[in-house]
N, C-alpha and C positions, 0 to 999 in steps of 0.2 A: 370469646368470652361466654361464660355460662352463668345462669342464675342458680341452677341446681342440676342434679343428675339427669333429669328429664326435661329441663327447660333451658333453651338457649336464649341468649340476650336478644338475638334477632326475633325469635318467636315471641318473646315477652314485650317487645316494643313495636312489632309489625302492625301497620295500619294502612289499608288501602286508601282510606280517606286522607290520612296525613300525606301519603305519597302524592295523591291526586291534587291536593290543595297546597302542597309545598310547606307543610307544617312540620316544624322541628319536634320530634317526639323522643328526645334523648333525656333520660332521667339523670338527676344529679346524684351525688353519693348518698345522701340521706334517703332518697327514694329507692335507690338500689338496695340499701340495707333493709328497708321495709319489704321490698320484693323478695329478697332472700329469706326473710322470716315467713312470709306467706308460703313460699315454696317448701321450706323446711318443716313447718308445723302443720300445714294443711295439704298442699298438693302432693308432696312426696309420699306421706303415709297413705293417702288415698290411692295414688298410682301403684304403690306397692301392693296394697290389698286387691285392687282391681286387676292387676297383672297384664293389662293391655294399654295401648296408647290412648291418651285422652287429649282431645283437641282444645287448644286455648283460643277462645273467641276474642277475648280482650283482657289485657293485663294492665300495663301502664298506659295512661293517657295524659299527655301534657294538658295544662289548663286550656290552651288554644284548641287542641284536638277535642277535648271534652265538650267545649262550647260548640264546636262544629258538628259533633254527633248528637247534640242536644242532650248530653248527660246531665245528671243532677248537679246542682251547684255545690253540693256537699259530697260528691262522689269520692269514695275511697280509692278509686282507680287513679286519681290525680296524685294521691300520696304514695302509690305503689302498694297499697294495703288490700287490694281486691283483685280477684281473678274470676273471669267467666269461662266455664268449661263445658264441653259437650262430648259425650261418648258415642254419638252417632244416631241415637234414637231416644224418643221420650222414655221408653221403658228402661234403657240403660242409664239415662240421666237420673231417673227416679232411684235406681240402685245406688248411684253415686251419692245422691242427696241423703238417702236413708242411712247409708253407712257413715257419711260425714256427721249427720245429726247424732248418731249413737256413739261416735268414737273420737270426734275432734273438738277441741276448744276453738271457737270462732267468735268473731265479733258479730257478723251476720251470715246467715245461710239462707239464700233466697231461691225458691222455686219460681223461675221466671217463665210465664206464659205456658202453663201446663207442662213443665219440664222440657221446654224448648232448649233451655240451657240452665246451668246451675251457677249461681254467684256465691262465692265464698270470700269473706274478708276476715282479716286478722290484724290486730294492732298490738305492738309491743308495749303500748301504754295502758293496756287493759282491754278485756273483751266482754261484751254484753251477752254473748250466747243467744242472740235473737234468731228465731226462725220465722221467716216471712214468706208470703205468697204474693206475687204480682200477676194479676190476671190480664 
């Protein structure tokens, strides 16, 4: 099963914490639809522009997994609307961030911890186009 051309279902739901703690991290059909939208409107255009693999740090998190990793109670990861990505270095992540900011419609685009990774969210219910920094 695939989410998009460059994202497998396994990659989108993989979590070492879920495995270690025996947490079910399987999305339902509504969440899968949201994940496909994030992939289609955000990840794939970014991946096409970048032309190289981009690592997914976190995509879907079940409510139980989100709680276990101390995620925000309003995390869009739980809805399948957010993806955390990493191109391998802060410099490359900054490139991803800047291109996404200039070219994508997003709900939130977050520079996390000085470009340690980039968070991108997208909602089919409407997008705020917020750009944030978490230090």
